[in-house]
N, C-alpha and C positions, 0 to 999 in steps of 0.2 A: 467598497466593498458589505453587501452588507449580508448576515449571518445563508438567509436561505441561501446563496448565489451562491457564498464558501459549501454551503453543500452543495451543493446538486457542483459544484463544479472535484471535489471529491468525492462524489461519485464512482468511476470507477476504480478507482484506489482498489489494487486484491492485491493474495498474495496468493497461490495456489500452488495443495503439498499431497500427492498419492500415495501412497501402500501397498506397495505387494503382497499379502502377506504370506502367499505361495513360495513367493521366488525371493522380496523380502526389497525387490526393488527400486524405488523412488525416485518422485521425482519432483522436481518442482518450481512453475513462475511467477513471477515475479510482473507486472504491470508495472514501466518505466511512469516516470512522473514526471511530469508538463510541470515548464516552470513556474505558471500562477500555481499548479497543488503546494509546488514544493512550499512555494511565498505561505501561502495560508495555513501550511506543516512550522516553518518555524516562526510565525505570528502563536499557534494556539496550544503545540509544545515542540524544539528540539527534535530531543530526546526520540520524538515518532517515526522525524527521517533515517533512522539509526536504527542497521538490521541482527532477527532480533535474532539470532544460531548467533 
């Protein structure tokens, strides 16, 4: 796989974290990774697959 193709495959990888300052309610949404995205991240850096919280 070429580098541009790998970057294109990872473009849907994201995490959303919202906090309402008045109520202190928070919401976190993580988009599930495809197997192809997991394979790319394993090659780049395995620590990227771990949760940051």
